[in-house]
C-alpha positions in Angstrom: 47.1 20.9 -52.3 44.1 23.5 -53.2 41.8 20.2 -52.7 43.4 19.6 -49.0 42.6 23.6 -48.4 39.6 23.2 -50.0 38.0 20.8 -47.2 40.5 21.4 -44.4 37.3 23.3 -42.6 35.3 20.2 -43.2 38.0 17.6 -42.0 38.5 19.7 -38.6 34.7 20.3 -38.2 34.8 16.1 -38.3 37.8 16.1 -35.7 36.2 18.2 -33.5 32.9 16.2 -33.2 32.4 13.6 -30.6 32.6 10.3 -31.3 29.5 8.8 -30.4 29.3 4.7 -30.3 27.0 2.8 -33.0 25.9 0.9 -30.0 25.4 3.2 -27.1 22.9 2.2 -25.3 19.3 4.0 -25.1 18.6 4.8 -21.6 15.1 5.2 -19.6 14.6 6.2 -16.1 12.0 5.4 -14.5 10.7 7.0 -11.6 8.8 5.0 -8.8 6.6 5.2 -5.4 3.7 3.1 -4.3 1.1 3.1 -1.2 0.7 6.7 -1.4 -2.4 7.6 0.3 -1.9 11.3 1.0 -1.3 14.3 -1.2 0.2 16.5 1.4 3.5 15.9 2.8 2.9 13.2 6.1 5.5 13.1 9.0 4.0 16.7 10.3 5.0 17.7 6.9 8.6 17.0 7.0 8.3 14.0 4.3 6.7 13.4 1.3 4.1 15.3 -0.5 3.1 15.4 -4.0 4.1 18.7 -4.9 8.0 17.7 -4.0 7.3 14.6 -6.4 6.5 17.4 -9.1 10.0 19.2 -8.4 11.4 15.7 -8.4 10.0 14.8 -12.1 10.5 17.9 -13.6 14.5 17.6 -12.7 15.0 14.5 -13.7 13.3 15.1 -17.1 15.6 17.9 -17.6 18.3 15.4 -16.9 16.3 12.5 -19.1 13.7 13.4 -21.7 13.1 9.7 -21.5 11.7 9.2 -18.1 8.5 7.8 -16.9 6.7 7.5 -13.5 5.0 4.6 -11.9 2.9 3.8 -9.0 3.0 0.6 -7.2 -0.5 0.3 -5.9 -2.9 1.6 -3.3 -4.0 5.4 -3.7 -7.4 5.9 -3.7 -7.9 4.7 -0.7 -7.5 4.7 2.3 -7.2 8.1 3.8 -9.5 11.0 5.7 -9.8 12.5 2.5 -10.9 9.3 0.8 -14.0 8.8 3.1 -15.5 12.0 1.3 -14.3 11.9 -1.8 -13.6 8.2 -2.5 -10.1 8.9 -4.0 -11.3 11.4 -6.6 -8.4 14.1 -5.1 -5.5 11.6 -5.4 -6.3 10.9 -9.3 -6.5 14.8 -9.5 -3.5 15.2 -7.7 -1.9 12.1 -9.7 -2.9 13.9 -12.9 -1.3 16.7 -12.2 1.9 15.3 -11.4 2.0 13.4 -14.5 2.2 9.6 -13.8 2.8 7.4 -16.7 1.7 3.9 -15.5 0.1 2.6 -11.9 -0.8 -1.0 -11.5 -4.1 -1.7 -9.2 -3.7 -2.0 -5.2 -5.9 -4.4 -3.3 -7.3 -0.7 -1.4 -8.4 0.2 -4.8 -11.1 -1.6 -4.6 -12.2 -0.6 -1.1 -15.2 1.1 -2.9 -17.7 -0.6 -5.4 -16.2 -1.7 -8.6 -18.6 1.2 -10.3 -16.6 3.9 -8.4 -13.0 2.2 -9.1 -14.4 2.8 -12.4 -15.3 6.2 -12.4 -11.5 6.7 -11.0 -9.8 5.0 -13.7 -12.1 6.9 -16.6 -10.6 10.2 -14.4 -7.2 9.0 -14.9 -4.9 10.6 -17.4 -2.4 7.6 -17.1 -3.3 4.0 -17.9 -4.0 1.4 -15.0 -2.7 -2.5 -15.2 -3.7 -5.5 -13.7 -2.9 -8.6 -16.2 -4.1 -10.7 -13.3 -7.5 -9.0 -12.1 -10.4 -10.9 -14.3 -14.1 -10.1 -15.1 -16.3 -13.0 -14.8 -19.2 -11.3 -16.5 -17.2 -10.4 -19.5 -14.6 -12.7 -19.6 -12.0 -9.6 -19.6 -9.7 -8.2 -17.6 -11.5 -5.7 -15.0 -12.6 -2.5 -16.4 -11.0 -3.2 -20.1 -7.6 -2.9 -19.0 -4.6 -4.3 -21.4 -2.5 -7.2 -20.7 0.0 -4.6 -20.7 1.3 -1.3 -22.1 4.4 -0.6 -24.5 7.0 2.5 -23.9 8.8 3.5 -27.2 12.0 4.7 -26.7 14.3 5.9 -29.2 13.6 2.9 -31.6 13.5 0.4 -28.4 10.1 -1.1 -27.2 9.9 -1.5 -23.1 6.8 -3.2 -21.9 5.2 -2.8 -18.6 2.4 -5.4 -17.0 0.6 -4.8 -13.6 0.1 -8.0 -11.3 -2.3 -7.7 -8.1 -2.0 -10.0 -4.8 -4.6 -12.9 -5.0 -5.5 -12.2 -1.6 -7.2 -9.0 -2.5 -10.6 -11.1 -2.3 -10.2 -11.6 1.4 -8.3 -8.0 2.3 -10.8 -5.6 0.4 -14.3 -5.0 -0.8 -13.6 -6.7 -4.1 -17.1 -7.4 -6.1 -17.7 -11.3 -5.9 -17.6 -11.3 -9.9 -14.0 -10.2 -9.6 -11.6 -12.8 -9.8 -7.8 -12.3 -8.9 -6.3 -14.9 -11.3 -2.9 -17.0 -10.1 0.3 -14.2 -10.3 2.4 -17.1 -12.4 0.0 -18.3 -14.6 -1.0 -15.0 -15.7 2.6 -14.1 -16.1 3.5 -17.5 -18.2 0.6 -16.8 -20.8 1.2 -13.2 -21.0 5.2 -12.4 -20.9 6.0 -14.7 -23.8 3.3 -12.6 -26.2 5.6 -10.0 -25.2 8.7 -11.2 -26.1 7.3 -12.1 -29.5 6.1 -8.5 -30.0 9.8 -7.2 -30.0 9.4 -6.3 -26.6 12.7 -7.2 -24.9 12.6 -5.4 -21.4 10.1 -6.1 -19.2 9.1 -4.1 -16.3 6.1 -5.7 -13.9 4.6 -3.5 -11.9 3.2 -5.3 -8.5 1.4 -4.7 -5.8 2.4 -8.4 -4.2 4.1 -9.4 -1.1 7.8 -9.9 -1.6 7.0 -13.7 -1.5 4.8 -13.0 -4.2 7.5 -10.8 -5.8 10.2 -13.7 -5.5 8.0 -16.6 -7.0 6.8 -13.9 -10.2 10.9 -13.6 -10.7 11.2 -17.0 -10.6 8.4 -18.3 -13.3 8.7 -15.4 -16.0 11.2 -13.6 -18.1 11.4 -10.4 -16.4 14.2 -7.8 -16.3 12.7 -5.5 -13.5 10.3 -5.6 -10.6 9.0 -2.2 -9.2 6.3 -3.0 -6.1 4.6 -2.2 -3.4 1.9 -3.6 -0.5 4.5 -3.9 2.4 5.1 -0.1 3.1 8.7 -0.2 3.9 11.7 0.1 2.2 12.8 -3.1 0.6 15.6 -4.6 -1.7 15.9 -8.0 -3.0 16.5 -9.8 -6.2 15.5 -13.4 -7.2 16.7 -15.3 -9.9 18.8 -12.6 -11.2 15.6 -10.2 -11.0 16.0 -7.1 -9.2 13.1 -6.2 -6.7 12.6 -3.1 -5.2 9.6 -1.2 -3.0 9.3 2.1 -1.5 8.3 3.3 1.9 4.6 4.2 1.9 3.4 7.9 1.0 6.2 8.6 -0.9 8.6 9.4 1.7 11.1 8.8 -0.9 11.4 8.0 -4.6 12.9 5.1 -6.6 14.8 6.3 -9.6 16.2 3.6 -11.7 18.1 4.2 -15.1 18.1 1.5 -17.5 20.4 0.9 -20.2 19.0 -1.1 -23.1 20.8 -2.1 -26.3 19.4 0.0 -29.1 20.2 -3.1 -31.4 18.5 -6.1 -29.4 16.3 -4.1 -27.3 18.0 -6.2 -24.2 18.9 -4.7 -21.0 22.1 -4.1 -20.6 22.8 -2.9 -17.3 20.9 -0.6 -14.4 22.0 2.0 -11.8 19.4 3.0 -8.9 19.1 5.4 -6.0 16.7 6.2 -3.5 15.7 9.6 -3.5 14.7 10.7 -0.1 11.0 13.0 -0.7 11.8 16.1 2.0 11.4 19.4 3.3 14.6 20.3 1.7 12.7 19.2 -2.0 10.8 22.6 -2.8 7.5 22.0 -3.3 5.8 23.2 -7.1 4.0 26.2 -6.7 1.4 24.6 -9.3 0.3 21.8 -6.9 -1.5 24.8 -5.0 -4.7 24.5 -7.4 -5.2 21.4 -5.6 -4.8 22.8 -2.0 -7.3 25.7 -2.9 -10.0 23.1 -4.0 -9.9 21.0 -1.5 -9.2 24.0 1.5 -12.7 23.6 3.0 -11.8 19.8 3.6 -8.1 20.5 4.7 -9.2 23.0 7.5 -11.8 20.8 8.7 -9.4 18.0 9.3 -6.6 20.5 11.1 -9.5 21.1 13.9 -8.3 19.5 16.9 -10.1 17.2 19.0 -8.3 16.8 22.5 -4.5 15.4 23.0 -2.2 12.5 23.2 -0.1 12.3 26.5 2.4 9.8 25.1 3.9 8.8 21.8 1.3 7.1 20.3 3.0 4.0 17.9 0.4 4.1 14.6 2.9 2.2 12.2 1.8 -0.5 9.9 5.1 -2.6 11.0 4.0 -2.2 14.6 -0.1 -2.8 14.4 0.8 -6.0 12.2 3.7 -7.6 14.3 3.1 -6.3 17.8 1.0 -4.9 20.8 1.1 -1.2 20.4 -0.5 1.3 22.7 -2.4 3.0 19.8 -3.9 -0.9 19.1 -4.6 -1.3 22.6 -6.8 2.2 22.8 -8.9 1.1 19.5 -9.3 -2.5 20.9 -10.7 -0.7 24.5 -12.8 1.8 23.0 -14.2 -0.8 20.9 -15.2 -3.3 23.8 -16.2 -0.4 25.7 -19.2 0.9 23.1 -20.6 -2.4 23.2 -20.1 -3.5 26.5 -18.1 -6.6 25.5 -15.4 -8.9 27.7 -13.0 -8.6 25.0 -12.5 -7.2 21.7 -10.4 -8.1 18.5 -9.5 -5.7 15.5 -7.0 -6.9 12.8 -3.5 -4.6 12.7 -4.1 -3.6 9.0 -7.0 -1.8 9.7 -4.9 1.1 11.7 -3.4 3.5 8.8 -1.6 6.1 9.9 1.9 4.8 9.6 3.2 7.0 12.1 4.5 7.6 15.3 2.2 10.5 17.3 4.3 12.7 19.4 3.1 13.9 22.5 0.5 16.7 21.8 -2.9 17.9 20.0 -4.5 15.4 18.4 -6.7 16.8 15.4 -9.4 15.2 13.0 -7.1 14.1 10.4 -5.2 12.4 13.0 -8.3 10.4 14.2 -9.2 9.5 10.3 -5.7 8.7 9.2 -5.9 6.3 12.0 -8.9 4.7 11.3 -9.8 5.5 8.0 -11.9 3.1 7.2 -14.6 3.9 9.7 -15.8 0.4 9.9 -19.1 -0.5 12.7 -18.4 -1.9 15.7 -20.2 -5.4 16.2 -20.7 -7.6 19.4 -20.4 -11.3 18.9 -20.9 -14.3 21.1 -18.4 -17.1 21.3 -17.0 -19.8 22.8 -13.1 -19.6 23.6 -12.6 -22.9 21.1 -13.5 -20.7 18.3 -11.8 -17.5 20.1 -8.8 -19.8 19.8 -9.6 -20.6 15.8 -9.7 -16.3 15.4 -6.3 -16.0 17.1 -4.9 -18.9 14.9 -6.0 -17.5 11.9 -4.4 -13.8 12.9 -0.9 -15.1 13.7 -1.2 -17.8 10.9 1.2 -15.3 8.8 3.2 -14.0 11.5 6.7 -16.2 10.4 6.2 -15.8 6.9 4.8 -12.5 5.5 6.3 -9.2 6.4 3.7 -7.3 7.8 0.3 -9.4 8.1 -2.6 -7.2 8.1 -5.1 -9.7 9.8 -2.3 -9.9 12.9 -4.9 -9.6 15.8 -4.7 -6.8 18.0 -6.8 -7.4 21.2 -8.5 -5.9 24.3 -9.8 -7.5 27.5 -8.1 -10.7 26.6 -4.0 -11.6 25.9 -2.1 -14.4 24.1 0.5 -15.8 23.5 1.8 -17.6 20.4 4.9 -19.4 18.8 5.6 -18.1 15.4 8.4 -21.1 14.7 5.3 -23.6 15.4 2.7 -24.6 12.2 -0.1 -22.1 11.0 -3.1 -23.4 12.9 -1.6 -24.8 16.1 0.8 -21.4 17.3 -1.8 -19.8 19.6 0.2 -21.2 22.9 -2.3 -19.6 25.9 -5.6 -17.5 25.9 -5.6 -15.4 29.0 -8.9 -13.3 30.6 -8.8 -10.5 32.1 -7.7 -11.6 35.4 -4.4 -12.9 33.4 -5.4 -16.6 33.8 -6.1 -19.1 31.4 -9.7 -19.5 29.6 -11.0 -22.8 29.5 -11.9 -23.9 25.8 -15.7 -24.2 26.7 -16.3 -21.3 28.2 -18.6 -18.2 26.5 -16.9 -14.8 26.0 -18.6 -11.8 24.3 -16.1 -10.3 21.7 -16.3 -6.4 20.1 -15.0 -6.4 16.3 -15.4 -4.7 13.1 -18.5 -5.5 10.9 -15.8 -5.7 7.9 -14.2 -8.5 10.2 -17.3 -10.5 10.8 -18.2 -10.4 7.2 -14.8 -12.3 6.4 -12.3 -9.6 5.6 -8.6 -10.2 6.3 -10.0 -14.1 5.8 -11.7 -14.2 9.1 -14.7 -16.0 7.7 -15.1 -18.3 10.9 -16.6 -15.4 13.1 -19.5 -15.9 11.3 -20.0 -19.2 13.3 -20.5 -16.9 16.0 -23.6 -15.1 17.5 -24.2 -11.7 16.5 -26.2 -9.6 19.1 -28.3 -6.8 18.3 -26.5 -5.6 15.6 -29.3 -2.9 14.8 -27.4 0.4 15.1 -24.0 -0.5 15.4 -21.6 2.8 16.5 -18.8 3.3 13.8 -15.2 3.9 15.1 -14.4 7.1 14.6 -17.4 8.7 16.3 -16.3 6.2 19.1 -12.9 7.1 19.2 -13.7 11.3 18.9 -16.2 11.0 21.7 -13.4 9.0 24.0 -10.7 11.7 23.5 -13.4 14.3 24.3 -14.6 12.7 27.5 -11.3 11.8 28.5 -10.1 14.2 31.6 -8.2 17.6 30.1 -9.4 15.6 26.8 -5.8 13.8 27.1 -5.5 9.9 26.6 -1.9 7.7 27.4 -2.9 4.5 26.4 -0.1 1.6 27.7 1.5 -1.7 26.4 0.4 -3.9 28.8 1.4 -7.8 27.8 -1.6 -8.2 26.3 0.3 -10.1 23.5 3.0 -12.4 24.0 5.4 -13.6 21.1 7.8 -16.7 21.6 9.8 -17.1 18.9 
């Protein structure tokens, strides 16, 4: 009896302790955003903003110290600020937020590789891009690793990154760089990760959704967190979940991974899409970034004029249908060089925003046209113009938001998306709405980027370049047209320039 009394306090203590299962899962929380070009809030301050992301991250870290923050590519460019700072402002902002892993996006290559490497060196977080190959060194670009490993309570979680192969066409990537096939790269590296004891693998991708689904079918991956489309997308393929957030951090994805502590394999996952809006308090520490770039921010806020109508500069619209914003841009292209017609790629309109009636600022203009392309004048046959337009709509049935989608002025066209690519253009109409003959010649204003083969428009080199000695730049032309408009107010309309049958 004395022995029982002696150990009674210890026994009571043991009984009162919570029972912990020996195989309780390890929980890793991942916060994910993609295609974030602005460190300030967007949508008139209502959504996004890296100061709000800082608050969200700190809150989630309190809930689970095993939390990582990932970026699905595209942040260095394009934006109004990147025209001056070439993405340095975004790296500085991300360093403050505390990103853990980022994958290269196609717009990371808008500047020369030497500039991108500077941004990577300034980053306090690792970049990934297993399929971006340097043909000079015969290694992954920038000396990047094949993958990264996060050790969490005794288990290994691997992160591997993939960039879409069409980056060679959609950006200004140097000729000595190559974007290798995604599946071939994954088949070579993922088994090595498994052999190294990494039994939970997360792919950070900057691919189209179709390419993400292909990756899910060719590699033993547990979760794909992507980017590129600028649209909230949730899907799966071969049992592998795929998620993408809307651009500019309008929301952040939260993914709670529950991992078996013995095998290191993913048991289950909970997820939610967390809104990033004005209800989220901005972290006051971010004021340091705002202070550093104050002069630029003030300059960008300068009013240049007004819009009398709502302007549709959303990415989805610009890449799929005729918009009043694209009509305005193509009209000023055509007028700037006195051409018969004009053609731009819808992906060059970048603001991803519906501008309400009211003031237009320098930031608005630079957000709409952040590449500040040079405007060139070409002479071509209508037969060649048909080839150009066929290329422009060649992905309209397969791709969610094809950046090459052709927006036009001075002409109109009808296309049937159900027909095979290369034979979708049903009709090309002139300014008088009458069909144009194949042998007729026409002058076309377009960007130097497209003339140089950007977005796959290599066929434009067949056209004749007319007097390119001093090409105007699109931002300067845009601002001047607004300033010269009656009451400095523009009001572009939808005019039936583009007709889609199916």
